[in-house]
C-alpha positions in Angstrom: 114.4 93.2 93.2 111.0 91.9 94.4 108.1 94.3 94.2 106.6 95.4 97.5 103.2 94.7 96.1 104.1 91.0 95.6 104.6 90.8 99.5 101.1 92.1 100.1 97.9 90.1 99.9 94.2 90.9 99.8 93.1 90.8 103.5 96.3 92.3 104.9 96.2 95.2 107.2 98.7 97.9 106.3 99.5 101.3 107.6 99.1 104.0 104.9 99.9 107.7 104.9 96.6 109.1 103.3 97.7 112.7 103.4 97.2 115.0 101.6 93.5 114.8 101.4 90.6 116.9 100.3 87.1 117.4 101.8 85.7 114.4 103.7 88.4 111.9 102.7 89.9 109.9 105.5 93.1 111.5 106.4 96.3 111.0 108.3 98.4 107.9 108.7 96.0 105.0 109.4 95.5 101.3 109.1 93.8 100.1 105.9 92.6 96.8 104.5 94.1 95.7 101.2 91.3 94.6 98.9 93.5 94.3 95.8 97.2 93.8 95.8 98.2 95.4 92.5 97.4 93.3 89.5 98.7 95.9 87.0 102.3 96.9 86.2 101.8 100.1 88.3 102.9 100.1 91.9 99.4 100.7 93.2 97.1 98.9 95.6 93.4 99.3 96.4 92.7 99.8 100.1 89.8 100.6 102.4 90.5 102.8 105.5 90.0 101.3 109.0 88.4 103.5 111.6 87.5 103.2 115.3 84.2 101.4 116.0 82.4 104.0 118.1 79.1 101.9 118.0 77.6 104.5 115.7 78.7 102.9 112.5 76.1 100.2 112.1 75.0 100.8 108.6 75.8 99.1 105.3 79.1 101.1 104.8 81.1 99.5 107.6 82.3 96.0 108.4 83.3 95.2 111.9 86.7 93.5 112.5 86.1 90.9 115.1 89.5 89.4 115.7 91.6 92.5 116.6 94.7 90.4 117.6 94.8 88.7 114.2 94.4 92.0 112.5 97.1 93.6 114.5 94.8 96.3 115.9 94.2 97.4 119.5 90.9 99.3 119.4 87.5 98.0 118.2 87.6 98.8 114.5 85.5 98.8 111.4 86.4 98.8 107.7 85.0 101.9 105.9 83.8 100.4 102.6 82.7 103.7 101.2 86.1 105.3 101.1 87.8 103.1 98.4 91.3 104.4 97.6 93.9 103.4 95.1 97.2 104.4 96.5 100.9 104.2 95.6 102.9 101.6 97.5 105.1 104.6 98.4 102.4 105.6 100.8 102.8 102.4 102.8 104.5 102.7 106.2 106.7 99.9 107.5 106.1 98.6 111.0 108.7 98.0 113.7 109.7 94.6 112.3 110.3 96.2 108.9 107.2 94.6 107.3 104.3 96.4 105.7 101.5 94.1 106.9 100.6 94.4 110.6 97.9 91.7 110.5 95.2 90.1 108.4 91.4 89.8 108.6 89.5 86.6 108.4 87.9 85.2 105.2 84.5 86.0 106.8 85.4 89.7 107.0 86.8 89.7 103.4 83.5 88.1 102.2 81.4 90.8 104.0 83.7 93.6 102.6 83.4 92.3 99.1 79.6 91.9 99.5 79.3 95.6 100.7 81.5 96.8 97.8 79.4 94.9 95.3 76.2 96.6 96.8 77.8 100.0 96.8 79.1 99.7 93.3 75.9 98.1 92.1 77.7 95.0 90.8 75.3 92.3 90.1 76.0 88.6 89.5 75.7 89.2 85.7 78.9 91.2 85.9 80.9 88.6 87.6 82.9 86.3 85.3 82.7 82.6 86.1 
């Protein structure tokens, strides 16, 4: 049987049940951006939650999603780069068509997300393998 994580790619938008949570963690069932599709033998993926763009999220922690239709989203949205989560694929919620991915972000958005993650995690070029 094919692993679910093999059908998911970095850049995909998936719906994830993030409950239960503690403190200020993003909660409830919400869309998330897949930033790593599970390179280990564990059924885990690394995601960033997506939240509504209220116009107040203009700092270095958020990346705006410009093409909402391609992403499968309806409201102006941003990727919250600060709330990195490794989640079990059992937290993924299938959409009406039976798929896990509802859409995808552009390469430009992925580049900006990766840049923000590198800044947040203090990853310099000297740490990146060629």
